[in-house]
PQR file with spaces between the fields and no chain letter, atoms N, CA, C, O and H, PARSE charges and radii, in Angstrom:
ATOM       1  N    MET     1      30.099  107.390  106.891 -0.4000 1.5000
ATOM       2  CA   MET     1      30.159  106.185  106.061 -0.0000 2.0000
ATOM       3  C    MET     1      28.867  106.030  105.263  0.5500 1.7000
ATOM       4  O    MET     1      27.813  106.511  105.678 -0.5500 1.4000
ATOM       5  N    VAL     2      28.953  105.374  104.148 -0.4000 1.5000
ATOM       6  CA   VAL     2      27.794  105.194  103.282 -0.0000 2.0000
ATOM       7  C    VAL     2      27.016  103.962  103.727  0.5500 1.7000
ATOM       8  O    VAL     2      27.563  102.863  103.814 -0.5500 1.4000
ATOM       9  H    VAL     2      29.809  104.983  103.811  0.4000 1.0000
ATOM      10  N    THR     3      25.739  104.160  104.005 -0.4000 1.5000
ATOM      11  CA   THR     3      24.903  103.024  104.387 -0.0000 2.0000
ATOM      12  C    THR     3      24.273  102.417  103.144  0.5500 1.7000
ATOM      13  O    THR     3      24.249  103.048  102.087 -0.5500 1.4000
ATOM      14  H    THR     3      25.294  105.053  103.935  0.4000 1.0000
ATOM      15  N    THR     4      23.764  101.197  103.261 -0.4000 1.5000
ATOM      16  CA   THR     4      23.168  100.538  102.101 -0.0000 2.0000
ATOM      17  C    THR     4      21.921  101.278  101.648  0.5500 1.7000
ATOM      18  O    THR     4      21.626  101.325  100.454 -0.5500 1.4000
ATOM      19  H    THR     4      23.784  100.684  104.119  0.4000 1.0000
ATOM      20  N    GLY     5      21.182  101.859  102.594 -0.4000 1.5000
ATOM      21  CA   GLY     5      19.978  102.610  102.241 -0.0000 2.0000
ATOM      22  C    GLY     5      20.320  103.853  101.434  0.5500 1.7000
ATOM      23  O    GLY     5      19.645  104.172  100.455 -0.5500 1.4000
ATOM      24  H    GLY     5      21.421  101.821  103.564  0.4000 1.0000
ATOM      25  N    ALA     6      21.391  104.567  101.857 -0.4000 1.5000
ATOM      26  CA   ALA     6      21.795  105.769  101.139 -0.0000 2.0000
ATOM      27  C    ALA     6      22.362  105.414   99.765  0.5500 1.7000
ATOM      28  O    ALA     6      22.196  106.165   98.805 -0.5500 1.4000
ATOM      29  H    ALA     6      21.939  104.308  102.652  0.4000 1.0000
ATOM      30  N    SER     7      23.028  104.270   99.681 -0.4000 1.5000
ATOM      31  CA   SER     7      23.606  103.862   98.402 -0.0000 2.0000
ATOM      32  C    SER     7      22.511  103.562   97.384  0.5500 1.7000
ATOM      33  O    SER     7      22.686  103.802   96.189 -0.5500 1.4000
ATOM      34  H    SER     7      23.162  103.660  100.462  0.4000 1.0000
ATOM      35  N    ARG     8      21.390  103.041   97.854 -0.4000 1.5000
ATOM      36  CA   ARG     8      20.345  102.603   96.941 -0.0000 2.0000
ATOM      37  C    ARG     8      19.717  103.784   96.192  0.5500 1.7000
ATOM      38  O    ARG     8      19.479  103.705   94.987 -0.5500 1.4000
ATOM      39  H    ARG     8      21.248  102.847   98.824  0.4000 1.0000
ATOM      40  N    ASP     9      19.448  104.884   96.922 -0.4000 1.5000
ATOM      41  CA   ASP     9      18.820  106.010   96.225 -0.0000 2.0000
ATOM      42  C    ASP     9      19.855  106.986   95.649  0.5500 1.7000
ATOM      43  O    ASP     9      19.493  107.896   94.904 -0.5500 1.4000
ATOM      44  H    ASP     9      19.640  104.948   97.901  0.4000 1.0000
ATOM      45  N    GLY    10      21.133  106.804   95.987 -0.4000 1.5000
ATOM      46  CA   GLY    10      22.192  107.608   95.387 -0.0000 2.0000
ATOM      47  C    GLY    10      22.399  108.971   96.015  0.5500 1.7000
ATOM      48  O    GLY    10      23.215  109.747   95.518 -0.5500 1.4000
ATOM      49  H    GLY    10      21.427  106.064   96.593  0.4000 1.0000
ATOM      50  N    SER    11      21.688  109.295   97.099 -0.4000 1.5000
ATOM      51  CA   SER    11      21.827  110.620   97.703 -0.0000 2.0000
ATOM      52  C    SER    11      23.194  110.787   98.363  0.5500 1.7000
ATOM      53  O    SER    11      23.769  111.875   98.339 -0.5500 1.4000
ATOM      54  H    SER    11      21.025  108.664   97.503  0.4000 1.0000
ATOM      55  N    GLU    12      23.709  109.718   98.946 -0.4000 1.5000
ATOM      56  CA   GLU    12      24.998  109.801   99.644 -0.0000 2.0000
ATOM      57  C    GLU    12      26.141  110.025   98.660  0.5500 1.7000
ATOM      58  O    GLU    12      27.021  110.848   98.912 -0.5500 1.4000
ATOM      59  H    GLU    12      23.242  108.834   98.965  0.4000 1.0000
ATOM      60  N    GLU    13      26.138  109.303   97.542 -0.4000 1.5000
ATOM      61  CA   GLU    13      27.187  109.476   96.541 -0.0000 2.0000
ATOM      62  C    GLU    13      27.194  110.897   95.978  0.5500 1.7000
ATOM      63  O    GLU    13      28.254  111.443   95.668 -0.5500 1.4000
ATOM      64  H    GLU    13      25.423  108.635   97.337  0.4000 1.0000
ATOM      65  N    ALA    14      26.014  111.489   95.847 -0.4000 1.5000
ATOM      66  CA   ALA    14      25.916  112.835   95.288 -0.0000 2.0000
ATOM      67  C    ALA    14      26.562  113.858   96.220  0.5500 1.7000
ATOM      68  O    ALA    14      27.129  114.846   95.753 -0.5500 1.4000
ATOM      69  H    ALA    14      25.154  111.046   96.098  0.4000 1.0000
ATOM      70  N    ARG    15      26.482  113.631   97.536 -0.4000 1.5000
ATOM      71  CA   ARG    15      27.022  114.590   98.495 -0.0000 2.0000
ATOM      72  C    ARG    15      28.505  114.370   98.783  0.5500 1.7000
ATOM      73  O    ARG    15      29.197  115.313   99.167 -0.5500 1.4000
ATOM      74  H    ARG    15      26.021  112.828   97.916  0.4000 1.0000
ATOM      75  N    VAL    16      29.006  113.152   98.608 -0.4000 1.5000
ATOM      76  CA   VAL    16      30.402  112.854   98.934 -0.0000 2.0000
ATOM      77  C    VAL    16      31.216  112.698   97.656  0.5500 1.7000
ATOM      78  O    VAL    16      31.012  111.739   96.912 -0.5500 1.4000
ATOM      79  H    VAL    16      28.444  112.386   98.296  0.4000 1.0000
ATOM      80  N    PRO    17      32.145  113.632   97.384 -0.5600 1.5000
ATOM      81  CA   PRO    17      32.982  113.512   96.191  0.2800 2.0000
ATOM      82  C    PRO    17      33.894  112.299   96.289  0.5500 1.7000
ATOM      83  O    PRO    17      34.295  111.904   97.384 -0.5500 1.4000
ATOM      84  N    LYS    18      34.220  111.709   95.144 -0.4000 1.5000
ATOM      85  CA   LYS    18      35.091  110.543   95.122 -0.0000 2.0000
ATOM      86  C    LYS    18      36.472  110.875   95.704  0.5500 1.7000
ATOM      87  O    LYS    18      37.106  110.017   96.318 -0.5500 1.4000
ATOM      88  H    LYS    18      33.894  112.031   94.255  0.4000 1.0000
ATOM      89  N    SER    19      36.936  112.104   95.517 -0.4000 1.5000
ATOM      90  CA   SER    19      38.251  112.496   96.022 -0.0000 2.0000
ATOM      91  C    SER    19      38.291  112.490   97.549  0.5500 1.7000
ATOM      92  O    SER    19      39.365  112.345   98.133 -0.5500 1.4000
ATOM      93  H    SER    19      36.421  112.801   95.018  0.4000 1.0000
ATOM      94  N    ASP    20      37.140  112.645   98.203 -0.4000 1.5000
ATOM      95  CA   ASP    20      37.097  112.582   99.664 -0.0000 2.0000
ATOM      96  C    ASP    20      36.997  111.147  100.156  0.5500 1.7000
ATOM      97  O    ASP    20      37.456  110.830  101.253 -0.5500 1.4000
ATOM      98  H    ASP    20      36.268  112.762   97.728  0.4000 1.0000
ATOM      99  N    VAL    21      36.399  110.282   99.349 -0.4000 1.5000
ATOM     100  CA   VAL    21      36.197  108.889   99.768 -0.0000 2.0000
ATOM     101  C    VAL    21      37.519  108.129   99.779  0.5500 1.7000
ATOM     102  O    VAL    21      37.773  107.354  100.701 -0.5500 1.4000
ATOM     103  H    VAL    21      36.026  110.540   98.458  0.4000 1.0000
ATOM     104  N    LEU    22      38.366  108.336   98.773 -0.4000 1.5000
ATOM     105  CA   LEU    22      39.620  107.591   98.677 -0.0000 2.0000
ATOM     106  C    LEU    22      40.555  107.844   99.862  0.5500 1.7000
ATOM     107  O    LEU    22      41.062  106.875  100.428 -0.5500 1.4000
ATOM     108  H    LEU    22      38.160  108.966   98.024  0.4000 1.0000
ATOM     109  N    PRO    23      40.812  109.095  100.268 -0.5600 1.5000
ATOM     110  CA   PRO    23      41.645  109.310  101.461  0.2800 2.0000
ATOM     111  C    PRO    23      41.032  108.699  102.717  0.5500 1.7000
ATOM     112  O    PRO    23      41.758  108.196  103.574 -0.5500 1.4000
ATOM     113  N    MET    24      39.700  108.734  102.839 -0.4000 1.5000
ATOM     114  CA   MET    24      39.036  108.140  103.991 -0.0000 2.0000
ATOM     115  C    MET    24      39.313  106.641  104.034  0.5500 1.7000
ATOM     116  O    MET    24      39.607  106.093  105.096 -0.5500 1.4000
ATOM     117  H    MET    24      39.110  109.143  102.143  0.4000 1.0000
ATOM     118  N    LEU    25      39.220  105.977  102.882 -0.4000 1.5000
ATOM     119  CA   LEU    25      39.488  104.539  102.823 -0.0000 2.0000
ATOM     120  C    LEU    25      40.952  104.253  103.150  0.5500 1.7000
ATOM     121  O    LEU    25      41.261  103.302  103.868 -0.5500 1.4000
ATOM     122  H    LEU    25      38.982  106.422  102.019  0.4000 1.0000
ATOM     123  N    ALA    26      41.847  105.079  102.622 -0.4000 1.5000
ATOM     124  CA   ALA    26      43.272  104.882  102.871 -0.0000 2.0000
ATOM     125  C    ALA    26      43.599  105.064  104.355  0.5500 1.7000
ATOM     126  O    ALA    26      44.442  104.351  104.898 -0.5500 1.4000
ATOM     127  H    ALA    26      41.597  105.852  102.039  0.4000 1.0000
ATOM     128  N    LEU    27      42.931  106.018  105.008 -0.4000 1.5000
ATOM     129  CA   LEU    27      43.181  106.259  106.426 -0.0000 2.0000
ATOM     130  C    LEU    27      42.574  105.169  107.296  0.5500 1.7000
ATOM     131  O    LEU    27      43.138  104.822  108.333 -0.5500 1.4000
ATOM     132  H    LEU    27      42.246  106.598  104.567  0.4000 1.0000
ATOM     133  N    SER    28      41.441  104.630  106.891 -0.4000 1.5000
ATOM     134  CA   SER    28      40.757  103.635  107.717 -0.0000 2.0000
ATOM     135  C    SER    28      41.358  102.243  107.566  0.5500 1.7000
ATOM     136  O    SER    28      41.202  101.406  108.455 -0.5500 1.4000
ATOM     137  H    SER    28      40.983  104.912  106.048  0.4000 1.0000
ATOM     138  N    THR    29      42.043  101.983  106.453 -0.4000 1.5000
ATOM     139  CA   THR    29      42.569  100.640  106.210 -0.0000 2.0000
ATOM     140  C    THR    29      43.592  100.193  107.260  0.5500 1.7000
ATOM     141  O    THR    29      43.474   99.070  107.751 -0.5500 1.4000
ATOM     142  H    THR    29      42.169  102.663  105.731  0.4000 1.0000
ATOM     143  N    PRO    30      44.591  101.009  107.633 -0.5600 1.5000
ATOM     144  CA   PRO    30      45.569  100.548  108.631  0.2800 2.0000
ATOM     145  C    PRO    30      44.936  100.200  109.981  0.5500 1.7000
ATOM     146  O    PRO    30      45.401   99.281  110.655 -0.5500 1.4000
ATOM     147  N    SER    31      43.899  100.908  110.380 -0.4000 1.5000
ATOM     148  CA   SER    31      43.269  100.624  111.668 -0.0000 2.0000
ATOM     149  C    SER    31      42.403   99.375  111.601  0.5500 1.7000
ATOM     150  O    SER    31      42.193   98.710  112.615 -0.5500 1.4000
ATOM     151  H    SER    31      43.521  101.655  109.833  0.4000 1.0000
ATOM     152  N    ILE    32      41.902   99.051  110.418 -0.4000 1.5000
ATOM     153  CA   ILE    32      41.058   97.870  110.252 -0.0000 2.0000
ATOM     154  C    ILE    32      41.918   96.604  110.151  0.5500 1.7000
ATOM     155  O    ILE    32      41.501   95.538  110.604 -0.5500 1.4000
ATOM     156  H    ILE    32      42.073   99.591  109.594  0.4000 1.0000
ATOM     157  N    GLN    33      43.097   96.712  109.567 -0.4000 1.5000
ATOM     158  CA   GLN    33      43.936   95.545  109.292 -0.0000 2.0000
ATOM     159  C    GLN    33      44.219   94.685  110.526  0.5500 1.7000
ATOM     160  O    GLN    33      44.039   93.470  110.447 -0.5500 1.4000
ATOM     161  H    GLN    33      43.436   97.578  109.199  0.4000 1.0000
ATOM     162  N    PRO    34      44.652   95.247  111.665 -0.5600 1.5000
ATOM     163  CA   PRO    34      44.904   94.401  112.843  0.2800 2.0000
ATOM     164  C    PRO    34      43.651   93.688  113.327  0.5500 1.7000
ATOM     165  O    PRO    34      43.721   92.556  113.805 -0.5500 1.4000
ATOM     166  N    ILE    35      42.507   94.347  113.203 -0.4000 1.5000
ATOM     167  CA   ILE    35      41.244   93.739  113.632 -0.0000 2.0000
ATOM     168  C    ILE    35      40.925   92.541  112.748  0.5500 1.7000
ATOM     169  O    ILE    35      40.536   91.483  113.241 -0.5500 1.4000
ATOM     170  H    ILE    35      42.450   95.267  112.814  0.4000 1.0000
ATOM     171  N    VAL    36      41.092   92.712  111.437 -0.4000 1.5000
ATOM     172  CA   VAL    36      40.819   91.619  110.501 -0.0000 2.0000
ATOM     173  C    VAL    36      41.768   90.450  110.766  0.5500 1.7000
ATOM     174  O    VAL    36      41.352   89.292  110.753 -0.5500 1.4000
ATOM     175  H    VAL    36      41.409   93.572  111.036  0.4000 1.0000
ATOM     176  N    THR    37      43.037   90.757  111.007 -0.4000 1.5000
ATOM     177  CA   THR    37      44.020   89.707  111.278 -0.0000 2.0000
ATOM     178  C    THR    37      43.677   88.957  112.552  0.5500 1.7000
ATOM     179  O    THR    37      43.773   87.731  112.598 -0.5500 1.4000
ATOM     180  H    THR    37      43.375   91.699  111.018  0.4000 1.0000
ATOM     181  N    ALA    38      43.276   89.687  113.587 -0.4000 1.5000
ATOM     182  CA   ALA    38      42.918   89.059  114.860 -0.0000 2.0000
ATOM     183  C    ALA    38      41.689   88.173  114.699  0.5500 1.7000
ATOM     184  O    ALA    38      41.647   87.061  115.225 -0.5500 1.4000
ATOM     185  H    ALA    38      43.197   90.683  113.550  0.4000 1.0000
ATOM     186  N    LEU    39      40.691   88.665  113.974 -0.4000 1.5000
ATOM     187  CA   LEU    39      39.481   87.871  113.759 -0.0000 2.0000
ATOM     188  C    LEU    39      39.789   86.614  112.961  0.5500 1.7000
ATOM     189  O    LEU    39      39.262   85.539  113.250 -0.5500 1.4000
ATOM     190  H    LEU    39      40.725   89.569  113.547  0.4000 1.0000
ATOM     191  N    ARG    40      40.645   86.754  111.957 -0.4000 1.5000
ATOM     192  CA   ARG    40      40.983   85.610  111.115 -0.0000 2.0000
ATOM     193  C    ARG    40      41.696   84.534  111.932  0.5500 1.7000
ATOM     194  O    ARG    40      41.376   83.352  111.809 -0.5500 1.4000
ATOM     195  H    ARG    40      41.074   87.627  111.723  0.4000 1.0000
ATOM     196  N    SER    41      42.660   84.933  112.767 -0.4000 1.5000
ATOM     197  CA   SER    41      43.383   83.953  113.582 -0.0000 2.0000
ATOM     198  C    SER    41      42.448   83.312  114.601  0.5500 1.7000
ATOM     199  O    SER    41      42.578   82.127  114.906 -0.5500 1.4000
ATOM     200  H    SER    41      42.920   85.893  112.868  0.4000 1.0000
ATOM     201  N    GLN    42      41.508   84.092  115.125 -0.4000 1.5000
ATOM     202  CA   GLN    42      40.538   83.554  116.077 -0.0000 2.0000
ATOM     203  C    GLN    42      39.628   82.535  115.400  0.5500 1.7000
ATOM     204  O    GLN    42      39.325   81.489  115.974 -0.5500 1.4000
ATOM     205  H    GLN    42      41.402   85.055  114.877  0.4000 1.0000
ATOM     206  N    LEU    43      39.194   82.839  114.183 -0.4000 1.5000
ATOM     207  CA   LEU    43      38.349   81.904  113.438 -0.0000 2.0000
ATOM     208  C    LEU    43      39.097   80.611  113.135  0.5500 1.7000
ATOM     209  O    LEU    43      38.534   79.522  113.247 -0.5500 1.4000
ATOM     210  H    LEU    43      39.440   83.688  113.717  0.4000 1.0000
ATOM     211  N    GLU    44      40.371   80.734  112.751 -0.4000 1.5000
ATOM     212  CA   GLU    44      41.165   79.539  112.463 -0.0000 2.0000
ATOM     213  C    GLU    44      41.322   78.683  113.711  0.5500 1.7000
ATOM     214  O    GLU    44      41.247   77.456  113.636 -0.5500 1.4000
ATOM     215  H    GLU    44      40.828   81.618  112.660  0.4000 1.0000
ATOM     216  N    THR    45      41.542   79.323  114.866 -0.4000 1.5000
ATOM     217  CA   THR    45      41.683   78.588  116.123 -0.0000 2.0000
ATOM     218  C    THR    45      40.389   77.872  116.469  0.5500 1.7000
ATOM     219  O    THR    45      40.407   76.702  116.851 -0.5500 1.4000
ATOM     220  H    THR    45      41.603   80.319  114.927  0.4000 1.0000
ATOM     221  N    ASP    46      39.262   78.571  116.336 -0.4000 1.5000
ATOM     222  CA   ASP    46      37.963   77.964  116.639 -0.0000 2.0000
ATOM     223  C    ASP    46      37.666   76.819  115.676  0.5500 1.7000
ATOM     224  O    ASP    46      37.141   75.782  116.080 -0.5500 1.4000
ATOM     225  H    ASP    46      39.248   79.521  116.025  0.4000 1.0000
ATOM     226  N    TRP    47      38.003   77.009  114.400 -0.4000 1.5000
ATOM     227  CA   TRP    47      37.726   75.991  113.386 -0.0000 2.0000
ATOM     228  C    TRP    47      38.500   74.712  113.696  0.5500 1.7000
ATOM     229  O    TRP    47      37.962   73.612  113.571 -0.5500 1.4000
ATOM     230  H    TRP    47      38.430   77.852  114.071  0.4000 1.0000
ATOM     231  N    LYS    48      39.774   74.858  114.104 -0.4000 1.5000
ATOM     232  CA   LYS    48      40.587   73.689  114.449 -0.0000 2.0000
ATOM     233  C    LYS    48      40.041   73.013  115.703  0.5500 1.7000
ATOM     234  O    LYS    48      40.081   71.788  115.813 -0.5500 1.4000
ATOM     235  H    LYS    48      40.211   75.752  114.206  0.4000 1.0000
ATOM     236  N    ALA    49      39.535   73.798  116.641 -0.4000 1.5000
ATOM     237  CA   ALA    49      38.980   73.235  117.873 -0.0000 2.0000
ATOM     238  C    ALA    49      37.706   72.446  117.579  0.5500 1.7000
ATOM     239  O    ALA    49      37.472   71.395  118.176 -0.5500 1.4000
ATOM     240  H    ALA    49      39.503   74.793  116.551  0.4000 1.0000
ATOM     241  N    ILE    50      36.888   72.950  116.662 -0.4000 1.5000
ATOM     242  CA   ILE    50      35.634   72.273  116.306 -0.0000 2.0000
ATOM     243  C    ILE    50      35.939   70.977  115.553  0.5500 1.7000
ATOM     244  O    ILE    50      35.346   69.933  115.824 -0.5500 1.4000
ATOM     245  H    ILE    50      37.078   73.804  116.177  0.4000 1.0000
ATOM     246  N    CYS    51      36.870   71.062  114.607 -0.4000 1.5000
ATOM     247  CA   CYS    51      37.232   69.868  113.836 -0.0000 2.0000
ATOM     248  C    CYS    51      38.161   69.016  114.667  0.5500 1.7000
ATOM     249  O    CYS    51      38.596   67.956  114.217 -0.5500 1.4000
ATOM     250  H    CYS    51      37.352   71.910  114.387  0.4000 1.0000
């Protein structure tokens, strides 16, 4: 994955072709989606409890 430090000097982008980044993002999105949904529902539950 690209870190903010590597992004700043551009060394990471130079080594990773854009064609490799897109499939990586497409593959990682389905695994991230349930986590995001769970976190969102948890935040909504906590927010209602606080209010």
